[in-house]
C-alpha positions, 0 to 999 in steps of 0.5 A: 505461475507457481504453486503454493500449498498451505494449511488453513484452520477448518473454520476459515476453510469453511468460510472460504468454501462457502464464499466460493460457492456463493460467488461461484469462484475458485477458492484460489482466486478469492485467496489471490484477491484477498492477498493482493488487497492485504499487500496493498494495505501493508505497503500503504501502512509502510508509506504512512509510517515513513511519512510519520517518521519523516515528519519528526526528522529535522534533516528531512524537513530541512531538505524539503523546505529547501526543495519548496524554496527552489520550487517557489523561486522557479514558479516566481521566475516563470511568472515573471517571464 
């Protein structure tokens, strides 16, 4: 595991210390958990943004529609057999 050193504003460090004491967890574990949650949210926001952009891209919509047509054709063919 790598070591990371950072500075925090006093008020944030005070809140972190109080929470660590309350939860009886080391401060680094709380920071690690918070960072994991934050990075997941950033990734989800990125996906949402890419889907919003794709929704307005005519080429992507055309490819998606062609893919859906192939899917429906395959489903219909499998049901006929």
